[in-house]
N, C-alpha and C positions, 0 to 999 in steps of 0.2 A: 430711417430718414423721414423727416416730417414734410408733408406737402401742405402748403398754406394756400387756401383759395380765397380770393377777394372778389367780391362783386363790385365791379367798377361801373359807375354811371357817368356818361360823358357830360350830362347836364351839370354835374357838380364842378366840372372843370371851368365853366364859365363864371362861376360864382367867386367872388373875392372874399367870401366869408370863411374859407377853409384855413385852418391854422397851419403853421409851419410844421408842427408835429405830424399832422396828417399827411402833408406832402412828403415828409421824410419816410414815413411808413410806406407810402405808395411807391416811392422811388426804390426803396429796398426790396419791395415785393417784385417790382419789375426786373430788378437785377438779380433776383434769387439770393439775396444776402440776408441771413438770419439776423433778426434783431437781438439785442442783448437779452431781452426777456425770453426769446425763443431758445437761445443758447443755454440759458440757465435751466430751462425746462428739459432740454436734451440731456444735460448732465445729470439731472435728477432722475430721469427715466433710466439711464444707463446704470446709475448706482442702485436703483431698485431692482433691476434685472439681475445684476451681479449678486446682490444680497439674497435674492430669491434662489438663485442657483446654488449658492454656498449652503443655504439652509436645507435645500432639497438633498444635496450630496451628503451632508452631515446626517440627516434623518435616514437616508438609505444605508449609510455605513453602520449605523446603530442597529438597524432592523435586519439587515441582510444575513442570510444563512445559506449553506449549500443547497437547501431545499427550495430556496427562493427562486422564482422564475427568472429574476434579473441577475442572479449570481454568475452564471456562465457567460452571459452577455458582457457583463462588466469585466470579468477575467480576460476574455478574449480581446476586449478593447484596450486593456492595459498592457497586454503581452506584446512584445516586439515581434512583428510579423516578418516573414521573409527569411528567417535564419534556416540554413541548411548545413548540417555537419559536413566538414571537409573530409573527403574520402582519402584512402591511401594514395600517396604521391610517389611518382617515379623519381629516382636519383640519377645523376649523370652516368653512373656505372651500371644502370639498369636494375639496381636493387630497389626495394620498396621501403618508403618511410611509413612505418606502421603506427607507432604510438604517438601521443600528442607532442612529446618533446622532439621527436624526429621530424614530424610534420612542421612544427614551428621553425626548426633549424633549416629545413629545405626551403620554406617560403622566405626566410631571412636571406638565404644565399641568392635567391632570385631577385629580391629587392635590391640587394647590394650591387648586383651586376648591372642594374639599370640606373642606380643613383651614384655609383662611385666613378670619379674621374681618374682612373688609373692611367699611368703612362702607356702609350701605345707600343713602344718598342720593347723588345725582349732581350734579356742578357742570356748568355750561355749558362745553363744550369751547372751547379757544382757537382762534380762526379766523385765517386769514391776513390778512383785512381788519382785524381787531382789532389785530394786531401792526403792520401797515402804518400804521394811524392813530397808534399810540403812537410809532412811530419818527419819523413826520413832526413830532410835537410836541416832540421832544427839543431841549433848549437846547444848542447847539454850544459855548457859552462855559463850560459846566460842566467842571470838572477831572475826569479819570478816576480810578478807584480803583487798587488795587494791581495789577490785571491789565493796566493800561495801555491798555485799549480805550476810546477816547474816543467821545463821542456823535457827533462828526463822522464817525468811521470807521463807526459803526453805520448812519448815514444813507446810506452808500454800499453797504449790503448789498442785493444783488439777490434776485430771487424764490427761486432755489434755496437761498440761505443763510437767507433769512427763513422758508422752508418748514421748514428744519432746526430753526430756533428754535421754530417752532410745535410740531413733534414733541417737542422737549425740554420745552417748557412743559406740554404735555398729559401727558407721562410723569411730570413732577413732580407735577401735580395727581392723577394716578391713584395714584401711590405715596406721596402726602402728604409730599413731600420738597422741601426747599430746599437746593440744592447748597452744600457747605461753602465752596467758593471764593468764593461770592457773599456769605458772611457776614463776610468780612474787611474791617475798616475801617482806613483810613489817616487818622490825625488830624493836623491842622496847627493851629498857634496864630495867631490874628489879634489884633493889639494893639488894646485898647480905647482910644479917643481920650480923652486927658486923664488916663490912668492911668500910674503909674510903670513904666518899662520894665524895671526890675530886680526886679519882683515877678511870680512865676508866675501869681498871680490876676489880673494885668492882661491876660491873653491869653485870648481866647474860643476854645475848641476847636471846630474844624469837621471833621466826618467826611466823608471821601471814599469813596464806595461804588462797587462795580462797576456799570458802566452796564447790562450785561446783567441783573444782579441787580435793578436798579431797574425794568427793564421788567417782570420777573415780579412784582415788588413792586406795580406798578400793576395788574397783572392780578388779584392777590389783593384789592387795594383795591376794584376794580370789583365783584367778587362779594360782598365783605362789605358794601359800600355798597348794593347791590341788595337785600340782606336787611334791614339795619338801617334804612335810610332809605326803601326801597321799601315796607316794612311799617309805617312810622311808629313804630319802637321807641325812637328817641332822644327823651328828654324834651323838652317844649316850651321849657323854660328854657335849653336849650343852643342857642346861636346860632353856634357854631363849626363850620366844615367841613360846613355843610348848604346845599343849594340854596335860593336866595331868602332867605338869612340872612347877616348880616354883623356885624362889631363895631360899625359905625356905627349899625345898627338897634338894637342893644342899648343904646347910649348915648342914642339918641332916646327909647327906652322910659323910661329913668330921667328924662331931661329933661322928658318929658311928665308923668310922675308928680309931679315937683317943681312944675311949672307949675300943675297942677290944685290942688296944695296951697296955692299962693299965692291962688288964687281962692276957696278954701273955708276959708281960715284954718287950714290944717292944716300942722303942722311935720313936716318929713321929716328922718330921720337915716339915713345910709348908711354901711356898713362894707365895706371892700374887703380881700380876702385875697390875699396873695402867697404861693403855695405854692412853697417852695424845691425846686428840682430835681424838678419834678413829673413830667416825662417820664422822667427817669433813675431814679426811685424806684418805678416800677410793679412790683408783685409779680407775677411770671409765673404762678404757680399760681392766684393770685386772679383774674387776667385770664382765664385759661382757664375757670375756674369760671363767671365772669360771662358769657362767650360761650355756654357751655352753657345758662345761665339765660335768655339771649336767644334760645335755640333756633336758633342759627347751625348750618348743616349740619355734620355730624360731620367729613366729609372736609376741609372748610375749616378747622375748628378744629384738627384734627391737623396740617394743613400749617402753620398759624400757630404752633402749638406747636413744630414742628420749625424754623420760621423764627426763633424767639426763642432757641432753645438752641444752645449751642456757638458763640456769636459771640465774636470776638476783635478787639482793636484794637492798633495799634502807632503810636506818635507819631513823626512825621518832623520833623527839624530839619535844614535844608539837605540834605545827602546821607546823613544818618545816621538810623537807626531805633532806637527804644527796644526794650526787651524786649516780646515779644508777651504780652498780658494777656487773661484771660477776662472777659467781661461777664456778670455774675450777675443783674442786674436792669435794669429800664427797657425802653423801646421805642427802636429804633434812630434815632439822629439822622440827618437827611437823607433819611429814608424817607417816601414819600407815604402809606404805610399807617399810620404811627405816630400821627398826629393822630386818625384814626378809631378806632384801638385804644384811645387814651386816652379818647375820648368814651364808648366802650363800658365802659371800666374805671370811670368815675365816674358812669355812668348811674343807679346806685342811690343817688346822693347824696340825703340826706334832705331832703324838702321841709319848710319850717318848719311846726311844729305849731301855733305861735301864729297866731291869726287876723290877717290883714292884712299879715303880714311877707312880702316878695317876695324871690325868689331869681333872680339873673341870672348866666348862665354864658357865657363865650366861651373854649372849650377849657379851659385851666387857670386862667384869670382868673375869679375868683368874687366876687360882691357880694351883700350883703343890704341891703334898705332898707325903712323903715317910716315911716308917717305917722300922726300923732294930733292931734286938736283939743284934747286935754287940755293945759293949760298947764304941768302938773307934769312936770318932766324925768324923774322916777322912773317915772311911768306910761308915758312914751314909750319909755324904754330897757328896761323890764322884759321885754316880749315879744321885743325884739330880742336881749337878752342870752340869753334862753332858746334862741333860734335859733342864736346864736353857739356856745353850749355844745354843742348837738346836732351842729353842723357840725364843731366841733373834735374831738369824740369820734370822729366818722366818719373824719376825716382821719388821726387817730392810729391807728385800727384798720386802715385800708387802706394806710397808708404812702404815700398820694398827695401 
């Protein structure tokens, strides 16, 4: 920094002979503002100092040797100070991380625990007995998926291999992950009886999924069922895929209602809905939102979300496969988890606001029925039509 000293004589202030340049210099000095000439001088001094330092460093590097008195001073100055080797670290199981790789892994685990936003809830871990029970229930006549591992082969798995499967399933639950290889579906066409063989629509697509993937699929279904059915979250009108409920019971419910109408001179009108491609049109984001609304454990929801995404299928005819395609919507065909997912998806279906109108569900099969003692068809159909409009609006919104 430059300090400029000016000798200021008050007598000069009374004189009119001072030039404007002198006045400017005087004001600048009072305000401590460097003049352009001063700033140029400052830049030149800094450049000279920098040049001198560079030259001195270059000369030192050319002349310095281990015997030079400045050698060790320079080495110490350039060396990063404060480094202390990391000692052996304890692991959670009280063993010790000894070598560099183990120490690095241990520190990584500690960092991940502090930086990972893992779901707080825990799912029941998969046990060996659970997997053994599932394997025993496998149908050996089912065709394998693209991986070629048949149910018959899985039934021959002994304890060491089943234990490995248990470890894999638990790792999948912990990391909310459904392996990509288990998401691949091989589709074959089965001819519909009585339909023209030369039309593509005459063939019913059947998805062949990985047998190992279907085992994990059942594990997810068990945990979702424990939450939805165990806590009574599925609406009473749904008779599909619930213990002690069946399609036949839903039919009996309607028959009983009609029979009571005959005895009380009540006319009954029923409307049955056929939802086209119900399982194939499920909106994934909407399903995940509804699972959160049903307070399904976070870890299970994230696993199901992963289960639904990046699924692909390829169609097989004889020994030829079609182009691999991405599945953008719907729940997987041939999966034991899919019907329960669909039940959760339509669980917020509107109950009829009109008094007396009944709703009946069995999976995607939907019916409304209503009885009235009024002989006027208009009064009988009006409440039913209101319920039909509400239901139609809901289906259009949800894409179900």
